[in-house]
N, C-alpha and C positions, 0 to 999 in steps of 0.2 A: 698288523698288518699293511696300512697304509707306509709305515716308515720302512717294511722290509721291503716292499713295491719298488719304492722311490730311494730305495740305496743304504738303509741299515743295515750295519754290520752286523748288532744283533741286537733283541730288543730281550727284555726281562721285563715279566709281569710278576707284581709284587704282591702278595695276596693278604686277606685279613682272616678271611675263615676257612676257605678251602681253595686248593688249584684248582685253575681252570679244565685242567686234565680230568678233572674226576668228574665233567659233564660233554667233555669231547676231545676231537684227537687232535693233538698240540703237535707242528711241527717242529723238527731238530732246531730251526733258526731261532724259535720262541723259548728262553728259558725261563724257570718258574723260580721263587722264593718266597719264603714267607716274610711278613711286612717287615719293613724299615725300622730298626731299633734310632740309629743313629745317622747323621753325615761326618766326616773331618774332609773337607776341602771335595775333591772330585769320589770320594772312597765312599760307597753306602755300606752300613754295616747291618747284616739283617738277624733276624731271630733266633734262627739257627747257628750264628755263630761266623758263618761266610760274610766275605766282603767282596769289593767289585768296584773298579773304576767305573764312570760314566762320563760323556760328554751331554748329557743335556738328562734334565727328569722332568717328567709330565705328570701331572694329577689326575687321573681319570677316577675320582674318589666319590662321585657322585654328587647330589645336591639334599638342600634340606627345606623342608616346610617355610616360608617365610612370608608372612602378612604385617609387616610394623602397623598399617592402615588399619586393619581391625584392634579393636579393644582386648586385651588379653583372655577375657573370659569368652571370647570366640572363637578363640587359634585352635586348630588341630595341633599335636604334636608335632616340634620341627622335624624329628625323626620320622622319614619315610618308611613305607611298611607295606604291606599287602592288602592289609584291611586298615586303616586309621581307626582308631577309638572314638566312640561319639560320633559315629556315623550310621544313621539308620539308612538301607539299602546303597551303603556307601557314598552317599551325598546329602541327605539332610543332617544339618549341623544340630542336635538335640539336648545339647547338654544345659543349654537357657531354657530349654520346654516351649521357645518361641514359632517353631516353625517355618521361620521365614529365612535363613540361611544353608545356603546351599555350598559345596566343594565337589566341583567336576574335575575328574581330571589327577589330584593328587595320591593316587595310588602307585604302588612301585612294584605292583606284579608285573606281568610280562608286558610290557608297556603296550597296548593295543586301541586304537581308534576305536576297534570296534566296541571294546568296551565303554572306551569315552560315550561312543553316541548312544548306547544302550543305557548310560546313567542322564543323559542330557534329556533326552525321550523320555524318562522317567519323571524327571524333574521337572519338565514343562508343565507335564499333565498333571502334577501333584500341583502346583500354582495355580493351573486353572479349573483345578478341582474337578479333570475327568478320571479320576480312578476310582474304581470302587471300593467300599470299605477303607476309605484313607480320609483323614487322618484316621490311625490307630491308637490307643493309649499312650502317652506316653512312656508308662512301665513297659508295655508290650514291646515299644520303638527300643528302649534299653537290651531288654531280654533278646529280643531279633541279631541286635549289633552283636549283642556277647556271643551269641552261638557262632557268627562267623568270623567273631576272634578268636574264637578258639578254635575252629578250623584250621584257620593261620598259623598254629602250632604243630599241625600235622604235617606241613611244609618242610621238606627236606631235599628238594632236587625242584630240577626245572620242570621237568612233565608232573610234578605236583602241582606246582604253579598253574604250568596252566590249565589242569584240570578243575584247579580252584576257580581261575578267572571265567573258564567252561561255565559251571553252577552258577556263577555270578550275575553272568550274562542270561543264561536260559533263565534264571530267577526273575531278571529285570523284566526280560521280553514276555514271559508268561502275565507278571502284574499288570504291568502298562501296556500289554495289548499290542506288542510294535510290529509294524505291519510288514516287517522282512524278516519271517523266523530263518531262515537260510543265516542269518549272522551266527546261529548256533554252532555251526559248523566248523565253526575258526578251529576249535580244538583238534579237530582232525591234520589241520594243513601245518599247526604248530607241532602236534607230535613227530607230522613228518619230516619237520625241520631238525627236530633234533634228533631224528635216526640218521638222516644225511651229514651230521656233526660228527655224531657219535659212531657211524658206521662207514659209509662209503666215501666220505673227504673228509679233509681236515679242515684248520682255521682258514688256510690259503686256498682252498677250493670251491668249498659249499656254497659258495653265491653264486657258484656257473650253472648252481641245481634248478630248474624251472617247477613252478607248481600252478594248477591247473584256480583258476576262478571259481568259485562257487555261487556266483552270480549269473556268469556270462558262461558256464560252462568250458570255455574255451582254456588250452594251455598257452604260457608264455612263451611267446617263443624262444630261441637258445641265444645269449649274447654273441655279438658279432666276435667277439673276444674273450678270451677266458681272464676273468676280475685280475688277475697277478700280472698279465702281460697287459692290461687297456692302461695307458697312464695318460691318456687324453681324454680329459672329462670335457672338453668343449666342443665335442662333435658329437651327434648321434649315428643310428647305426648304418644311415644312408652316407657320412660324412658331412652332413650338413651342420652349417653352426649352430649350438644350442646359446639361444640369446636368455639366459636367465630364467629358462622352462619353472614351472611351480614345482617341480620335483627335483632339480638338479641337484640341489646343496642339500636336500633332505637324506641324508644317508641312515637308511633302518636296517639293522641285523638281520633283520626275518625277512621273509620275503614278502613284497608288496600288498600282494593277496591276504596277509593274513589283516592287514588296514584299509581294504577297501571300503569304502561305504557304500550303501546297497542301492541307492538311487544316483551315485555318482561311480562307478567304475574306474580303475585305470584305460580301460577300453574308449569310454566316454569322454578321457580326458583328451584324448588325442583331437575331440572333432569341440570341444569348449576348452576355454579359458581358466576359467576358476569355478570354485563348487558354489554357486548360485549366485545368479547376477542381482538376483534380487534379494533382499532382507526381510523378513516376514516380522521383524522387530519396527514397533511404531517410536517416534521420534528418536532416530539415532544420534547419538555425540559420538564423534572419533576427535583424534586429538586433542584428548581428553586426558586427566591424571586423578588419580583419587586418591588423595591425603590422608583423610581419616573416615572410619566407618564409628558410628555411635547409636546404639540401641537404645530408644525412648519406653521405659518398660511401662508408664502411665499409658500409651495409647498405642505401644507395640508397633509405632511406627520407625523405622530405620532414615537416621541422618546421613547421607553421607557428603562432604567435603571434597568437590573437586577443583580444580584450577582448569580452565581453558588457555592449553597453552598457544593460541593464534591472540587472543589478546590480553593474557595475562592475569584474567581476571578470576578469583577466586570466589565460590558459593555454593551455596548448602543445598540439596535437593533432598524431598523425601521421598522414600520408596516404600512399598509393602513388602517386599522380598527381595533377597540381595543373593546373587549365585556368583561365585567366585570360579571363574574358570580362565585364570591367567598362568594357570601349568605348575610344574616341579622345578622346570629346567632352566633355574636364571639363578637363585641364590646358589651358589658353589660350596660343596659341603668340603673343607682343606681341611687335613689333619697337622698338625706340628711336629717334625721331627727336628732335634737338638742339629743345629750344624748345618740346616739348609740353607740358611741365610748368607753361609761362608761358599756353598757350591761355586766353583768358579765358571765364568762364561764360556763361550765355545769362540774359536779363531773361525771369524765367517770373511770368505772374498764375495766384495760386489764387484761384480763385472759391468762396469757404465759409471761415470762420474757427475750425471744430472741431478738435477734436482730429487729427483725419486730415490736415489743413488743416495745421496747426503739424509734425505728424511729417513730411508730403511737403518744408514749407519748411525744416524743419533739414537734410535729406539733399541737398535740394537746394545749401542753401550748404556742407555740407560738400565736396560734391564739386565745385565750382566756379562757380556760380552768381555772375554779377555782381551782381544784386539778386532780392529775392523781394518781390511787393507780397499781400498777403491781403485780399481785399475780402470786407469783411462786411456779412450782412443787418441784423441787430438791433444789436450793439454790437462793439466791437473788442476783438482781443483779448488790449489792453492794460487791458483792465477787470478780468481775472482774472489777469494772469501778467506780468512783467517780460519788453519784448520788445527783443532786438539791437536797434541799428540799424541791422542787413543788412536787416531785415525790413520794411518799408514798411507801411501801412494806410490802406484806403480805403475809405466808405460803396461799398455795390452798385456795381454796371458797370448802364449805363442803354441804350448799344449802343456797337456796333465798325465804325469804318470802316477797312477793310482791316488792317496790324496794329497800330492806335492804337484804345483801350479809354477811353471818356469815362464818367467815374463822377459820382453823381449828388450831389458836391460842386461839380460844375462842373470840376475837373480833368481832365486827360488824359494818358497816356503811351502809348509805345512798346512793343511785347512782342513776343519770340523764340516762345514758347509760353505757351498758357493751360491752366491744369488745373482740369477743377471736381472740388470736395471737397465737395457738397454735398449729403452724405447720402444714408441710403435712403428708402424706402416700403415699408408692409407689404403684399405680394405675394402672394397664394394662389391664380391663377388657376384650381389645380385642385379648389377649395374652391367647392360653392355660394355663391351671394351671399349667401344668409340665413344663411353660419357665417362671414363675413368679419369681421374686425374693420375698424376704421379705417385706411386707407391712410399717415396719416401717424405718424410714431413718437412715443412719448411715455414717461415716466416709470410711466405706470398706464394702458392703454388702458381705456377704458370695457367695461363687461359682461363683466369678467372676474372671479370668484369668487376670493379669495387669490389674484390676481394670473395665475392659470393656469385656472380652469376656466370654460368660454364658458357664457355664460346665457343667450343672445338666445332659443334654440329651447327651453330649458329642460332638457335630454334627460340631460345631468350625463354626457356621456361624449364632449366634445370638450375638449382641453384644449390652450392654447397655454406653451409652458415658451421662452422668452427672448425675447420678445414685447417685453420695454422697452428703455428705453437702458441700456446692457451694464454688465453685472457676473458674474462668474464665480462669485462667492460668491451672489447673488440665485439664479442660474438654480440652483446645485446644491439649495440649499434649495426650491425649486420645483419642482425636479423631483423631491426625496423625497418633500415632502408630494403630490403629483400618484400616485407611486407608490402611497403609503400610502390612498390617496383610493380607486382602483380596487382593491385588494387587499382594501376594508373593514377596515384597521385603525388609523381614526381613530375617536376618541371621539367622538359626538353628531354626527356626519357622516353622511349629509347633511343642512343644516338645511334648512328650506323654502324652497321658492325667491323670496319674499318676502323673508327675512330675508338669502339670499344678494345679493340685487339692491342692498338697503340695505347692505349690508357693501361690495360694488364700489363705488358710486356715493361712500360716503364717502372712498374711497382716492382715487377719479378726481379728486373734487373737490379734495383737499388737494394732488393733483399739480398743479394749474393753479394754485396759487398762490405755486411756487416760482418766485424770479428770480435766483436765483448759487447759482455753485457748493456751497457749504456748506449749502446750505438742500435741495440735491438731496442730496446726502451723508446729510444727516441723516434723510429720506426714505425713503431706499432702509434706511438701518440699522433703522429703525424697522419696518419692513416683514421686512426680514429674520429680526429680533427675535419679531417676532410670527408668523412662519411655523415659526421655529425649535420657540416654544414649544408650537402647536398640533397639530403634529407630531412633537412627540417627537423631534426632529434630535439623533443622538448626538454630535456633535461641536460644542457650545455655544462654544466658541471663537470660531466663524465670527461671533459678535457682537461681537466685538473689533474689526472690521474697520475701524470708523467712526475711530480716533485714529491707523491709519494712514494714510489717506487723506486723513484733515486737515493728517496731517505732509507730506505729498505737496503741498497746496495751498499750505500756508507754504512749503515750500522753491521754490515755484515763483513764489509773491509776494513775497519777501522775501528771501531768501538769494542764489539763482543765478536766470536767466535762461532761457530757451527753450532756449539754447544749453548749457546746464550741469545743468540739473537732473537729469538722465539720471543723472548721477556719483554722485550720494546714494545711501546704501544703507541699506535699511531691515529691522528683526528678524522673524524670522517668528512668526506666532502660534501657532506648533502646536510647533518646535522650540526655539523663544525663542533662534536663534540669530542674528548678523546677518549679513547677506549679506556675503562680501568683497568690497572694491572691486576695480572694474573693472580689468585692466591697461593700459590709455588710458584716458585722456578721450574722449568720446562723441565730439566732433567731430576727433579726433585719428585715430582708428579707421578706417579705410576698409574694414577687412576685415569684412564681414557675415554671413561665415559662421560656423557655431556655433562652430569651432574658433576663430576670429578672435576673436569675442564675447565666450568666457569662456577664452582665453588657453590652449587647450589643442592638443595636439601634432596632426599633421595624422590625419585617420581616412577611410579609405576603407571604404565601407557594401559590403555583400554584398546585390545585386539579388535578387531574385526568378524563378531561372532556371530554366525547363522546359526537357527534353531530348524529343524526340517521336520515336517510330517505333522504340525501343531496350530493350533487356531492363532492369531495375531496376539501377542502379549502386551499388555501395558503394564505402565508403573513396575517396573522393573530393572535393575542395576547390574549389569555385567562388568567385571574387574578381570 
């Protein structure tokens, strides 16, 4: 749907078991094929004997249960399912019979936060000994789990899966005495959703349907635009900017009402920033990675080996119970198709030849683009660094005709994708117009004393930190000067308004004379040195940044091109140590994770997890 919304010519869904049209109405713009057998270059060959050329292949083949830090005897099956084997009530791992390892959120039924909420509640009450008639015997646990697993064999449709999950939720609510029985009404909403997809609307329109919250009893207001017409996710229904709110990037295919928490509805979200300001867990430890989990049979304790990612210290901690709540959407399930490794990349046009443009270009080439073109507005990237032959350059675009771009030099070329890397503008709509700096970005915005204090209104109480073309060192020194100015800790400040204006004007005029990268580096170094001096910044080493940046420019211009300069190492100004070389050259390292970049072992982060409606919990490890 997103691909069609943003201009894909056609999309094909390759299915493994049954076509999507068996569960909902498919628009004509979406084709369906039985799964791929193999690839030859850009052509996919399907199991029904048909074939078709494609510009891009996207794997949406789900995930696998992947818990490498657990001993093999404590792992659920890698394949996801409606009810994983060896889990009592869908959470307690009983295979080893110790009743202290739990899985919350590993089912592959209709992924429902309400179900996970019920599982988490039952788990907490089990650990705290607050459930009647629990624990039952090991044999009884096995029998009950087998009964649920047998019921999954009867699931042949989405509606069956929804009813199965509803029965599980009802069971958990009953045995755990869950305080919000309305959660059991989820089934009605899900089945309404299925009906909408099968009848009223197809895949392109069903998201426009609204549902009623079974907690507040209110209908969700209609969206301001139909889903397929709304291509701007950066503003809300009132035209206000959305600054990465809690739900902005959480795309859920069902109605959001299916996933509401009873004590924190979506309506509540408008008045509160996050789900629970205080955790009820004692001794929370965050920024910590789980390395291994070991069970001690003699003491029935669990040893968890963790690494503190701040101090880099590794330690072992002892727990009575372990809850695995890291979800299942982290380890991709990637099938293998013969020939996919030779699938050709796409022809991509990047409009904008700045640093972001070159970074995107190298990533595209790394991951298989056939060729990339940088369209520049003022001067080609090759005037500042060595460009590999796989990156073309053209003066800016004049116009498009279908998939063909026509450039200012009279040339033209067909492209599969266009990416705008044309920078940003200073945009502060929440400020009165009289307090705004110019929208165009620059090395030194006009009207800022020492690059930060806004002068146009002369009140000495509005500051811009970070509005210049970027350098963390400059931002650090500006922030330090700003703090000392506000606290009245700067000698001879504030000077007169006229003197501030003169100072700002001199810096701004000098910035306008800069035409080359080395000049920009020297100008910024000069500004940093000035701010460090007048603010008495405690780390004067920051002023030695210029040689490092000049070395970076020289590497790009002489020794290495855009595909290799990232492999160069530099010496820290503060530790005076050389950075070690990367494990792999940049263009060969296709793992962009922190672990892959640094060559570290696999890490599993602990997430901020909250339990609701139970007393304080001691001695529990969350993963």
